CHARMM internal coordinates of N, CA and C (Angstrom, degrees):
IC EDIT
DIST 1 N 1 CA 1.4503
DIST 1 CA 1 C 1.5302
ANGL 1 N 1 CA 1 C 108.25
DIST 1 C 2 N 1.2933
ANGL 1 CA 1 C 2 N 114.90
DIHE 1 N 1 CA 1 C 2 N 141.30
DIST 2 N 2 CA 1.4624
ANGL 1 C 2 N 2 CA 119.64
DIHE 1 CA 1 C 2 N 2 CA -177.50
DIST 2 CA 2 C 1.5202
ANGL 2 N 2 CA 2 C 110.42
DIHE 1 C 2 N 2 CA 2 C -80.50
DIST 2 C 3 N 1.3081
ANGL 2 CA 2 C 3 N 114.95
DIHE 2 N 2 CA 2 C 3 N 169.45
DIST 3 N 3 CA 1.4596
ANGL 2 C 3 N 3 CA 121.42
DIHE 2 CA 2 C 3 N 3 CA 178.96
DIST 3 CA 3 C 1.5248
ANGL 3 N 3 CA 3 C 111.14
DIHE 2 C 3 N 3 CA 3 C -63.10
DIST 3 C 4 N 1.3189
ANGL 3 CA 3 C 4 N 117.04
DIHE 3 N 3 CA 3 C 4 N -40.65
DIST 4 N 4 CA 1.4669
ANGL 3 C 4 N 4 CA 121.67
DIHE 3 CA 3 C 4 N 4 CA 178.63
DIST 4 CA 4 C 1.5248
ANGL 4 N 4 CA 4 C 109.92
DIHE 3 C 4 N 4 CA 4 C -66.26
DIST 4 C 5 N 1.3074
ANGL 4 CA 4 C 5 N 117.29
DIHE 4 N 4 CA 4 C 5 N -41.28
DIST 5 N 5 CA 1.4709
ANGL 4 C 5 N 5 CA 121.64
DIHE 4 CA 4 C 5 N 5 CA 179.31
DIST 5 CA 5 C 1.5216
ANGL 5 N 5 CA 5 C 111.20
DIHE 4 C 5 N 5 CA 5 C -61.70
DIST 5 C 6 N 1.3269
ANGL 5 CA 5 C 6 N 116.72
DIHE 5 N 5 CA 5 C 6 N -41.49
DIST 6 N 6 CA 1.4633
ANGL 5 C 6 N 6 CA 120.12
DIHE 5 CA 5 C 6 N 6 CA 178.19
DIST 6 CA 6 C 1.5283
ANGL 6 N 6 CA 6 C 111.42
DIHE 5 C 6 N 6 CA 6 C -66.13
DIST 6 C 7 N 1.3202
ANGL 6 CA 6 C 7 N 116.33
DIHE 6 N 6 CA 6 C 7 N -38.47
DIST 7 N 7 CA 1.4629
ANGL 6 C 7 N 7 CA 120.29
DIHE 6 CA 6 C 7 N 7 CA 179.26
DIST 7 CA 7 C 1.5261
ANGL 7 N 7 CA 7 C 110.60
DIHE 6 C 7 N 7 CA 7 C -65.24
DIST 7 C 8 N 1.3339
ANGL 7 CA 7 C 8 N 116.78
DIHE 7 N 7 CA 7 C 8 N -42.77
DIST 8 N 8 CA 1.4663
ANGL 7 C 8 N 8 CA 120.86
DIHE 7 CA 7 C 8 N 8 CA 178.70
DIST 8 CA 8 C 1.5251
ANGL 8 N 8 CA 8 C 109.49
DIHE 7 C 8 N 8 CA 8 C -64.11
DIST 8 C 9 N 1.3112
ANGL 8 CA 8 C 9 N 117.32
DIHE 8 N 8 CA 8 C 9 N -43.14
DIST 9 N 9 CA 1.4599
ANGL 8 C 9 N 9 CA 121.45
DIHE 8 CA 8 C 9 N 9 CA 179.46
DIST 9 CA 9 C 1.5267
ANGL 9 N 9 CA 9 C 110.98
DIHE 8 C 9 N 9 CA 9 C -62.65
DIST 9 C 10 N 1.3144
ANGL 9 CA 9 C 10 N 117.16
DIHE 9 N 9 CA 9 C 10 N -39.42
DIST 10 N 10 CA 1.4576
ANGL 9 C 10 N 10 CA 121.60
DIHE 9 CA 9 C 10 N 10 CA 179.23
DIST 10 CA 10 C 1.5275
ANGL 10 N 10 CA 10 C 110.81
DIHE 9 C 10 N 10 CA 10 C -66.59
DIST 10 C 11 N 1.3310
ANGL 10 CA 10 C 11 N 117.71
DIHE 10 N 10 CA 10 C 11 N -40.68
DIST 11 N 11 CA 1.4603
ANGL 10 C 11 N 11 CA 122.06
DIHE 10 CA 10 C 11 N 11 CA 179.00
DIST 11 CA 11 C 1.5274
ANGL 11 N 11 CA 11 C 109.73
DIHE 10 C 11 N 11 CA 11 C -64.40
DIST 11 C 12 N 1.3270
ANGL 11 CA 11 C 12 N 117.12
DIHE 11 N 11 CA 11 C 12 N -47.58
DIST 12 N 12 CA 1.4705
ANGL 11 C 12 N 12 CA 120.28
DIHE 11 CA 11 C 12 N 12 CA 179.55
DIST 12 CA 12 C 1.5272
ANGL 12 N 12 CA 12 C 110.98
DIHE 11 C 12 N 12 CA 12 C -63.92
DIST 12 C 13 N 1.2952
ANGL 12 CA 12 C 13 N 117.52
DIHE 12 N 12 CA 12 C 13 N -36.85
DIST 13 N 13 CA 1.4717
ANGL 12 C 13 N 13 CA 120.37
DIHE 12 CA 12 C 13 N 13 CA 176.81
DIST 13 CA 13 C 1.5160
ANGL 13 N 13 CA 13 C 111.14
DIHE 12 C 13 N 13 CA 13 C -62.50
DIST 13 C 14 N 1.3211
ANGL 13 CA 13 C 14 N 117.27
DIHE 13 N 13 CA 13 C 14 N -40.19
DIST 14 N 14 CA 1.4622
ANGL 13 C 14 N 14 CA 121.09
DIHE 13 CA 13 C 14 N 14 CA 177.19
DIST 14 CA 14 C 1.5132
ANGL 14 N 14 CA 14 C 112.01
DIHE 13 C 14 N 14 CA 14 C -65.92
DIST 14 C 15 N 1.3278
ANGL 14 CA 14 C 15 N 116.59
DIHE 14 N 14 CA 14 C 15 N -40.25
DIST 15 N 15 CA 1.4653
ANGL 14 C 15 N 15 CA 120.05
DIHE 14 CA 14 C 15 N 15 CA 178.68
DIST 15 CA 15 C 1.5211
ANGL 15 N 15 CA 15 C 110.43
DIHE 14 C 15 N 15 CA 15 C -64.80
DIST 15 C 16 N 1.3045
ANGL 15 CA 15 C 16 N 117.70
DIHE 15 N 15 CA 15 C 16 N -44.21
DIST 16 N 16 CA 1.4651
ANGL 15 C 16 N 16 CA 121.76
DIHE 15 CA 15 C 16 N 16 CA 179.16
DIST 16 CA 16 C 1.5307
ANGL 16 N 16 CA 16 C 110.10
DIHE 15 C 16 N 16 CA 16 C -63.49
DIST 16 C 17 N 1.3071
ANGL 16 CA 16 C 17 N 117.91
DIHE 16 N 16 CA 16 C 17 N -42.98
DIST 17 N 17 CA 1.4698
ANGL 16 C 17 N 17 CA 120.87
DIHE 16 CA 16 C 17 N 17 CA 179.44
DIST 17 CA 17 C 1.5205
ANGL 17 N 17 CA 17 C 110.96
DIHE 16 C 17 N 17 CA 17 C -63.34
DIST 17 C 18 N 1.3341
ANGL 17 CA 17 C 18 N 117.30
DIHE 17 N 17 CA 17 C 18 N -41.95
DIST 18 N 18 CA 1.4625
ANGL 17 C 18 N 18 CA 120.71
DIHE 17 CA 17 C 18 N 18 CA 178.92
DIST 18 CA 18 C 1.5240
ANGL 18 N 18 CA 18 C 110.80
DIHE 17 C 18 N 18 CA 18 C -65.14
DIST 18 C 19 N 1.3177
ANGL 18 CA 18 C 19 N 117.06
DIHE 18 N 18 CA 18 C 19 N -41.30
DIST 19 N 19 CA 1.4622
ANGL 18 C 19 N 19 CA 120.73
DIHE 18 CA 18 C 19 N 19 CA 179.71
DIST 19 CA 19 C 1.5239
ANGL 19 N 19 CA 19 C 110.78
DIHE 18 C 19 N 19 CA 19 C -64.43
DIST 19 C 20 N 1.3106
ANGL 19 CA 19 C 20 N 117.82
DIHE 19 N 19 CA 19 C 20 N -42.46
DIST 20 N 20 CA 1.4644
ANGL 19 C 20 N 20 CA 120.63
DIHE 19 CA 19 C 20 N 20 CA 179.23
DIST 20 CA 20 C 1.5240
ANGL 20 N 20 CA 20 C 111.53
DIHE 19 C 20 N 20 CA 20 C -66.41
DIST 20 C 21 N 1.3074
ANGL 20 CA 20 C 21 N 116.85
DIHE 20 N 20 CA 20 C 21 N -42.57
DIST 21 N 21 CA 1.4561
ANGL 20 C 21 N 21 CA 120.75
DIHE 20 CA 20 C 21 N 21 CA 179.69
DIST 21 CA 21 C 1.5232
ANGL 21 N 21 CA 21 C 110.90
DIHE 20 C 21 N 21 CA 21 C -63.61
DIST 21 C 22 N 1.3281
ANGL 21 CA 21 C 22 N 117.59
DIHE 21 N 21 CA 21 C 22 N -44.47
DIST 22 N 22 CA 1.4571
ANGL 21 C 22 N 22 CA 121.53
DIHE 21 CA 21 C 22 N 22 CA 178.94
DIST 22 CA 22 C 1.5184
ANGL 22 N 22 CA 22 C 110.36
DIHE 21 C 22 N 22 CA 22 C -63.77
DIST 22 C 23 N 1.3074
ANGL 22 CA 22 C 23 N 117.06
DIHE 22 N 22 CA 22 C 23 N -42.10
DIST 23 N 23 CA 1.4622
ANGL 22 C 23 N 23 CA 120.83
DIHE 22 CA 22 C 23 N 23 CA 179.15
DIST 23 CA 23 C 1.5160
ANGL 23 N 23 CA 23 C 112.11
DIHE 22 C 23 N 23 CA 23 C -62.62
DIST 23 C 24 N 1.3200
ANGL 23 CA 23 C 24 N 117.48
DIHE 23 N 23 CA 23 C 24 N -39.24
DIST 24 N 24 CA 1.4599
ANGL 23 C 24 N 24 CA 120.36
DIHE 23 CA 23 C 24 N 24 CA 179.99
DIST 24 CA 24 C 1.5198
ANGL 24 N 24 CA 24 C 111.66
DIHE 23 C 24 N 24 CA 24 C -71.74
DIST 24 C 25 N 1.3255
ANGL 24 CA 24 C 25 N 117.34
DIHE 24 N 24 CA 24 C 25 N -34.99
DIST 25 N 25 CA 1.4618
ANGL 24 C 25 N 25 CA 120.39
DIHE 24 CA 24 C 25 N 25 CA 179.62
DIST 25 CA 25 C 1.5177
ANGL 25 N 25 CA 25 C 111.77
DIHE 24 C 25 N 25 CA 25 C -69.69
DIST 25 C 26 N 1.3083
ANGL 25 CA 25 C 26 N 117.42
DIHE 25 N 25 CA 25 C 26 N -37.48
DIST 26 N 26 CA 1.4611
ANGL 25 C 26 N 26 CA 120.99
DIHE 25 CA 25 C 26 N 26 CA -177.35
DIST 26 CA 26 C 1.5134
ANGL 26 N 26 CA 26 C 113.02
DIHE 25 C 26 N 26 CA 26 C -83.80
DIST 26 C 27 N 1.3035
ANGL 26 CA 26 C 27 N 118.00
DIHE 26 N 26 CA 26 C 27 N -12.58
DIST 27 N 27 CA 1.4595
ANGL 26 C 27 N 27 CA 121.86
DIHE 26 CA 26 C 27 N 27 CA -175.15
DIST 27 CA 27 C 1.5225
ANGL 27 N 27 CA 27 C 112.71
DIHE 26 C 27 N 27 CA 27 C -62.87
DIST 27 C 28 N 1.3323
ANGL 27 CA 27 C 28 N 118.73
DIHE 27 N 27 CA 27 C 28 N -39.18
DIST 28 N 28 CA 1.4489
ANGL 27 C 28 N 28 CA 121.94
DIHE 27 CA 27 C 28 N 28 CA -176.20
DIST 28 CA 28 C 1.5200
ANGL 28 N 28 CA 28 C 114.29
DIHE 27 C 28 N 28 CA 28 C -84.26
DIST 28 C 29 N 1.3198
ANGL 28 CA 28 C 29 N 118.09
DIHE 28 N 28 CA 28 C 29 N -4.91
DIST 29 N 29 CA 1.4549
ANGL 28 C 29 N 29 CA 120.42
DIHE 28 CA 28 C 29 N 29 CA -176.99
DIST 29 CA 29 C 1.5249
ANGL 29 N 29 CA 29 C 110.32
DIHE 28 C 29 N 29 CA 29 C -93.23
DIST 29 C 30 N 1.3199
ANGL 29 CA 29 C 30 N 115.59
DIHE 29 N 29 CA 29 C 30 N 135.82
DIST 30 N 30 CA 1.4571
ANGL 29 C 30 N 30 CA 120.39
DIHE 29 CA 29 C 30 N 30 CA 175.23
DIST 30 CA 30 C 1.5105
ANGL 30 N 30 CA 30 C 108.19
DIHE 29 C 30 N 30 CA 30 C -124.47
DIST 30 C 31 N 1.2959
ANGL 30 CA 30 C 31 N 115.88
DIHE 30 N 30 CA 30 C 31 N 144.16
DIST 31 N 31 CA 1.4590
ANGL 30 C 31 N 31 CA 120.75
DIHE 30 CA 30 C 31 N 31 CA 179.67
DIST 31 CA 31 C 1.5217
ANGL 31 N 31 CA 31 C 108.63
DIHE 30 C 31 N 31 CA 31 C -82.67
DIST 31 C 32 N 1.3133
ANGL 31 CA 31 C 32 N 116.60
DIHE 31 N 31 CA 31 C 32 N 125.46
DIST 32 N 32 CA 1.4618
ANGL 31 C 32 N 32 CA 121.22
DIHE 31 CA 31 C 32 N 32 CA 178.53
DIST 32 CA 32 C 1.5131
ANGL 32 N 32 CA 32 C 108.82
DIHE 31 C 32 N 32 CA 32 C -123.95
DIST 32 C 33 N 1.3016
ANGL 32 CA 32 C 33 N 114.97
DIHE 32 N 32 CA 32 C 33 N 131.32
DIST 33 N 33 CA 1.4522
ANGL 32 C 33 N 33 CA 120.42
DIHE 32 CA 32 C 33 N 33 CA 178.20
DIST 33 CA 33 C 1.5256
ANGL 33 N 33 CA 33 C 109.12
DIHE 32 C 33 N 33 CA 33 C -85.13
DIST 33 C 34 N 1.3125
ANGL 33 CA 33 C 34 N 118.20
DIHE 33 N 33 CA 33 C 34 N 153.45
DIST 34 N 34 CA 1.4572
ANGL 33 C 34 N 34 CA 120.55
DIHE 33 CA 33 C 34 N 34 CA 175.86
DIST 34 CA 34 C 1.5251
ANGL 34 N 34 CA 34 C 110.81
DIHE 33 C 34 N 34 CA 34 C -61.30
DIST 34 C 35 N 1.3128
ANGL 34 CA 34 C 35 N 115.73
DIHE 34 N 34 CA 34 C 35 N 147.68
DIST 35 N 35 CA 1.4585
ANGL 34 C 35 N 35 CA 121.08
DIHE 34 CA 34 C 35 N 35 CA -178.70
DIST 35 CA 35 C 1.5211
ANGL 35 N 35 CA 35 C 108.89
DIHE 34 C 35 N 35 CA 35 C -116.14
DIST 35 C 36 N 1.3232
ANGL 35 CA 35 C 36 N 116.44
DIHE 35 N 35 CA 35 C 36 N 128.91
DIST 36 N 36 CA 1.4600
ANGL 35 C 36 N 36 CA 122.11
DIHE 35 CA 35 C 36 N 36 CA 177.52
DIST 36 CA 36 C 1.5248
ANGL 36 N 36 CA 36 C 108.11
DIHE 35 C 36 N 36 CA 36 C -83.02
DIST 36 C 37 N 1.3341
ANGL 36 CA 36 C 37 N 119.01
DIHE 36 N 36 CA 36 C 37 N 118.33
DIST 37 N 37 CA 1.4655
ANGL 36 C 37 N 37 CA 120.20
DIHE 36 CA 36 C 37 N 37 CA -178.14
DIST 37 CA 37 C 1.5242
ANGL 37 N 37 CA 37 C 112.89
DIHE 36 C 37 N 37 CA 37 C -74.60
DIST 37 C 38 N 1.3167
ANGL 37 CA 37 C 38 N 118.52
DIHE 37 N 37 CA 37 C 38 N -9.07
DIST 38 N 38 CA 1.4601
ANGL 37 C 38 N 38 CA 120.68
DIHE 37 CA 37 C 38 N 38 CA 179.84
DIST 38 CA 38 C 1.5128
ANGL 38 N 38 CA 38 C 111.30
DIHE 37 C 38 N 38 CA 38 C 89.15
DIST 38 C 39 N 1.3176
ANGL 38 CA 38 C 39 N 114.35
DIHE 38 N 38 CA 38 C 39 N -168.51
DIST 39 N 39 CA 1.4625
ANGL 38 C 39 N 39 CA 120.46
DIHE 38 CA 38 C 39 N 39 CA -178.00
DIST 39 CA 39 C 1.5244
ANGL 39 N 39 CA 39 C 110.81
DIHE 38 C 39 N 39 CA 39 C -67.19
DIST 39 C 40 N 1.3249
ANGL 39 CA 39 C 40 N 115.78
DIHE 39 N 39 CA 39 C 40 N 143.72
DIST 40 N 40 CA 1.4572
ANGL 39 C 40 N 40 CA 121.34
DIHE 39 CA 39 C 40 N 40 CA 179.42
DIST 40 CA 40 C 1.5204
ANGL 40 N 40 CA 40 C 109.04
DIHE 39 C 40 N 40 CA 40 C -78.42
DIST 40 C 41 N 1.2981
ANGL 40 CA 40 C 41 N 116.89
DIHE 40 N 40 CA 40 C 41 N 134.70
DIST 41 N 41 CA 1.4576
ANGL 40 C 41 N 41 CA 121.39
DIHE 40 CA 40 C 41 N 41 CA 178.08
DIST 41 CA 41 C 1.5108
ANGL 41 N 41 CA 41 C 111.43
DIHE 40 C 41 N 41 CA 41 C -84.50
DIST 41 C 42 N 1.2952
ANGL 41 CA 41 C 42 N 116.21
DIHE 41 N 41 CA 41 C 42 N 174.06
DIST 42 N 42 CA 1.4521
ANGL 41 C 42 N 42 CA 120.67
DIHE 41 CA 41 C 42 N 42 CA 177.78
DIST 42 CA 42 C 1.5113
ANGL 42 N 42 CA 42 C 111.91
DIHE 41 C 42 N 42 CA 42 C 100.76
DIST 42 C 43 N 1.3042
ANGL 42 CA 42 C 43 N 114.43
DIHE 42 N 42 CA 42 C 43 N 176.37
DIST 43 N 43 CA 1.4621
ANGL 42 C 43 N 43 CA 120.39
DIHE 42 CA 42 C 43 N 43 CA -176.89
DIST 43 CA 43 C 1.5243
ANGL 43 N 43 CA 43 C 111.25
DIHE 42 C 43 N 43 CA 43 C -72.87
DIST 43 C 44 N 1.3373
ANGL 43 CA 43 C 44 N 114.82
DIHE 43 N 43 CA 43 C 44 N 148.74
DIST 44 N 44 CA 1.4592
ANGL 43 C 44 N 44 CA 119.94
DIHE 43 CA 43 C 44 N 44 CA 175.42
DIST 44 CA 44 C 1.5232
ANGL 44 N 44 CA 44 C 108.69
DIHE 43 C 44 N 44 CA 44 C -74.88
DIST 44 C 45 N 1.3061
ANGL 44 CA 44 C 45 N 116.78
DIHE 44 N 44 CA 44 C 45 N 164.58
DIST 45 N 45 CA 1.4566
ANGL 44 C 45 N 45 CA 119.22
DIHE 44 CA 44 C 45 N 45 CA 177.60
DIST 45 CA 45 C 1.5093
ANGL 45 N 45 CA 45 C 112.69
DIHE 44 C 45 N 45 CA 45 C 128.38
DIST 45 C 46 N 1.2900
ANGL 45 CA 45 C 46 N 116.62
DIHE 45 N 45 CA 45 C 46 N 21.08
DIST 46 N 46 CA 1.4621
ANGL 45 C 46 N 46 CA 119.15
DIHE 45 CA 45 C 46 N 46 CA 177.63
DIST 46 CA 46 C 1.5211
ANGL 46 N 46 CA 46 C 109.03
DIHE 45 C 46 N 46 CA 46 C -66.31
DIST 46 C 47 N 1.2995
ANGL 46 CA 46 C 47 N 116.47
DIHE 46 N 46 CA 46 C 47 N 151.92
DIST 47 N 47 CA 1.4497
ANGL 46 C 47 N 47 CA 120.64
DIHE 46 CA 46 C 47 N 47 CA 176.48
DIST 47 CA 47 C 1.5135
ANGL 47 N 47 CA 47 C 113.80
DIHE 46 C 47 N 47 CA 47 C 113.76
DIST 47 C 48 N 1.3108
ANGL 47 CA 47 C 48 N 116.84
DIHE 47 N 47 CA 47 C 48 N -4.94
DIST 48 N 48 CA 1.4617
ANGL 47 C 48 N 48 CA 119.66
DIHE 47 CA 47 C 48 N 48 CA 177.98
DIST 48 CA 48 C 1.5319
ANGL 48 N 48 CA 48 C 109.24
DIHE 47 C 48 N 48 CA 48 C -83.30
DIST 48 C 49 N 1.3145
ANGL 48 CA 48 C 49 N 116.12
DIHE 48 N 48 CA 48 C 49 N 161.45
DIST 49 N 49 CA 1.4638
ANGL 48 C 49 N 49 CA 119.35
DIHE 48 CA 48 C 49 N 49 CA 177.87
DIST 49 CA 49 C 1.5239
ANGL 49 N 49 CA 49 C 109.66
DIHE 48 C 49 N 49 CA 49 C -73.27
DIST 49 C 50 N 1.2963
ANGL 49 CA 49 C 50 N 115.21
DIHE 49 N 49 CA 49 C 50 N 160.23
DIST 50 N 50 CA 1.4531
ANGL 49 C 50 N 50 CA 120.79
DIHE 49 CA 49 C 50 N 50 CA 179.46
DIST 50 CA 50 C 1.5200
ANGL 50 N 50 CA 50 C 110.54
DIHE 49 C 50 N 50 CA 50 C -74.21
DIST 50 C 51 N 1.3183
ANGL 50 CA 50 C 51 N 117.29
DIHE 50 N 50 CA 50 C 51 N 145.44
DIST 51 N 51 CA 1.4663
ANGL 50 C 51 N 51 CA 118.45
DIHE 50 CA 50 C 51 N 51 CA 175.95
DIST 51 CA 51 C 1.5301
ANGL 51 N 51 CA 51 C 110.67
DIHE 50 C 51 N 51 CA 51 C -68.90
DIST 51 C 52 N 1.3159
ANGL 51 CA 51 C 52 N 116.15
DIHE 51 N 51 CA 51 C 52 N 147.27
DIST 52 N 52 CA 1.4615
ANGL 51 C 52 N 52 CA 120.82
DIHE 51 CA 51 C 52 N 52 CA 176.15
DIST 52 CA 52 C 1.5143
ANGL 52 N 52 CA 52 C 114.74
DIHE 51 C 52 N 52 CA 52 C 90.32
DIST 52 C 53 N 1.3334
ANGL 52 CA 52 C 53 N 118.27
DIHE 52 N 52 CA 52 C 53 N 9.11
DIST 53 N 53 CA 1.4579
ANGL 52 C 53 N 53 CA 119.55
DIHE 52 CA 52 C 53 N 53 CA 178.14
DIST 53 CA 53 C 1.5257
ANGL 53 N 53 CA 53 C 109.88
DIHE 52 C 53 N 53 CA 53 C -76.92
DIST 53 C 54 N 1.3158
ANGL 53 CA 53 C 54 N 115.70
DIHE 53 N 53 CA 53 C 54 N 152.49
DIST 54 N 54 CA 1.4601
ANGL 53 C 54 N 54 CA 120.57
DIHE 53 CA 53 C 54 N 54 CA 175.84
DIST 54 CA 54 C 1.5242
ANGL 54 N 54 CA 54 C 109.23
DIHE 53 C 54 N 54 CA 54 C -75.04
DIST 54 C 55 N 1.3133
ANGL 54 CA 54 C 55 N 116.69
DIHE 54 N 54 CA 54 C 55 N 170.59
DIST 55 N 55 CA 1.4651
ANGL 54 C 55 N 55 CA 121.05
DIHE 54 CA 54 C 55 N 55 CA 179.06
DIST 55 CA 55 C 1.5241
ANGL 55 N 55 CA 55 C 110.65
DIHE 54 C 55 N 55 CA 55 C -61.28
DIST 55 C 56 N 1.3220
ANGL 55 CA 55 C 56 N 117.60
DIHE 55 N 55 CA 55 C 56 N -40.88
DIST 56 N 56 CA 1.4637
ANGL 55 C 56 N 56 CA 121.31
DIHE 55 CA 55 C 56 N 56 CA 178.28
DIST 56 CA 56 C 1.5267
ANGL 56 N 56 CA 56 C 111.27
DIHE 55 C 56 N 56 CA 56 C -64.46
DIST 56 C 57 N 1.3193
ANGL 56 CA 56 C 57 N 116.52
DIHE 56 N 56 CA 56 C 57 N -41.42
DIST 57 N 57 CA 1.4582
ANGL 56 C 57 N 57 CA 120.18
DIHE 56 CA 56 C 57 N 57 CA 179.72
DIST 57 CA 57 C 1.5260
ANGL 57 N 57 CA 57 C 111.07
DIHE 56 C 57 N 57 CA 57 C -66.45
DIST 57 C 58 N 1.3460
ANGL 57 CA 57 C 58 N 117.29
DIHE 57 N 57 CA 57 C 58 N -40.10
DIST 58 N 58 CA 1.4635
ANGL 57 C 58 N 58 CA 120.66
DIHE 57 CA 57 C 58 N 58 CA 176.66
DIST 58 CA 58 C 1.5261
ANGL 58 N 58 CA 58 C 111.27
DIHE 57 C 58 N 58 CA 58 C -64.12
DIST 58 C 59 N 1.3347
ANGL 58 CA 58 C 59 N 117.67
DIHE 58 N 58 CA 58 C 59 N -40.41
DIST 59 N 59 CA 1.4558
ANGL 58 C 59 N 59 CA 121.26
DIHE 58 CA 58 C 59 N 59 CA 177.52
DIST 59 CA 59 C 1.5274
ANGL 59 N 59 CA 59 C 110.17
DIHE 58 C 59 N 59 CA 59 C -63.26
DIST 59 C 60 N 1.3186
ANGL 59 CA 59 C 60 N 116.87
DIHE 59 N 59 CA 59 C 60 N -42.30
DIST 60 N 60 CA 1.4743
ANGL 59 C 60 N 60 CA 120.69
DIHE 59 CA 59 C 60 N 60 CA 177.70
DIST 60 CA 60 C 1.5180
ANGL 60 N 60 CA 60 C 110.30
DIHE 59 C 60 N 60 CA 60 C -62.19
DIST 60 C 61 N 1.3328
ANGL 60 CA 60 C 61 N 117.17
DIHE 60 N 60 CA 60 C 61 N -41.37
DIST 61 N 61 CA 1.4600
ANGL 60 C 61 N 61 CA 121.06
DIHE 60 CA 60 C 61 N 61 CA 178.81
DIST 61 CA 61 C 1.5281
ANGL 61 N 61 CA 61 C 111.35
DIHE 60 C 61 N 61 CA 61 C -63.23
DIST 61 C 62 N 1.3251
ANGL 61 CA 61 C 62 N 116.45
DIHE 61 N 61 CA 61 C 62 N -45.78
DIST 62 N 62 CA 1.4662
ANGL 61 C 62 N 62 CA 119.99
DIHE 61 CA 61 C 62 N 62 CA 179.91
DIST 62 CA 62 C 1.5305
ANGL 62 N 62 CA 62 C 111.25
DIHE 61 C 62 N 62 CA 62 C -62.65
DIST 62 C 63 N 1.3279
ANGL 62 CA 62 C 63 N 116.66
DIHE 62 N 62 CA 62 C 63 N -42.03
DIST 63 N 63 CA 1.4629
ANGL 62 C 63 N 63 CA 120.35
DIHE 62 CA 62 C 63 N 63 CA 179.26
DIST 63 CA 63 C 1.5376
ANGL 63 N 63 CA 63 C 110.84
DIHE 62 C 63 N 63 CA 63 C -63.48
DIST 63 C 64 N 1.3110
ANGL 63 CA 63 C 64 N 115.70
DIHE 63 N 63 CA 63 C 64 N -42.09
DIST 64 N 64 CA 1.4644
ANGL 63 C 64 N 64 CA 120.00
DIHE 63 CA 63 C 64 N 64 CA -179.48
DIST 64 CA 64 C 1.5228
ANGL 64 N 64 CA 64 C 110.27
DIHE 63 C 64 N 64 CA 64 C -68.68
DIST 64 C 65 N 1.3274
ANGL 64 CA 64 C 65 N 118.17
DIHE 64 N 64 CA 64 C 65 N -38.17
DIST 65 N 65 CA 1.4632
ANGL 64 C 65 N 65 CA 121.69
DIHE 64 CA 64 C 65 N 65 CA 179.85
DIST 65 CA 65 C 1.5217
ANGL 65 N 65 CA 65 C 111.27
DIHE 64 C 65 N 65 CA 65 C -68.18
DIST 65 C 66 N 1.3034
ANGL 65 CA 65 C 66 N 117.75
DIHE 65 N 65 CA 65 C 66 N -34.97
DIST 66 N 66 CA 1.4583
ANGL 65 C 66 N 66 CA 121.87
DIHE 65 CA 65 C 66 N 66 CA -178.79
DIST 66 CA 66 C 1.5329
ANGL 66 N 66 CA 66 C 110.62
DIHE 65 C 66 N 66 CA 66 C -68.75
DIST 66 C 67 N 1.3153
ANGL 66 CA 66 C 67 N 117.77
DIHE 66 N 66 CA 66 C 67 N -26.53
DIST 67 N 67 CA 1.4504
ANGL 66 C 67 N 67 CA 121.83
DIHE 66 CA 66 C 67 N 67 CA -177.65
DIST 67 CA 67 C 1.5123
ANGL 67 N 67 CA 67 C 113.08
DIHE 66 C 67 N 67 CA 67 C -79.15
DIST 67 C 68 N 1.3193
ANGL 67 CA 67 C 68 N 118.32
DIHE 67 N 67 CA 67 C 68 N -12.26
DIST 68 N 68 CA 1.4730
ANGL 67 C 68 N 68 CA 118.53
DIHE 67 CA 67 C 68 N 68 CA -177.40
DIST 68 CA 68 C 1.4845
ANGL 68 N 68 CA 68 C 113.33
DIHE 67 C 68 N 68 CA 68 C -99.05
END
COOR INIT
IC SEED 1 N 1 CA 1 C
IC BUILD
């Protein structure tokens, strides 16, 4: 085999290896669209501070809530 023939064979071997590797990597992936879970259940009343906050944390929460 000539030098050019070996070079062509090496290039094609690299292309085939890259194609196989890419095909194997993409095989396990599936495209999934985001799913809307719908309306949240439970009682209304979001927006209150968390129970168990310190006085400083409650003051920070009130100050931040007043700014919005």
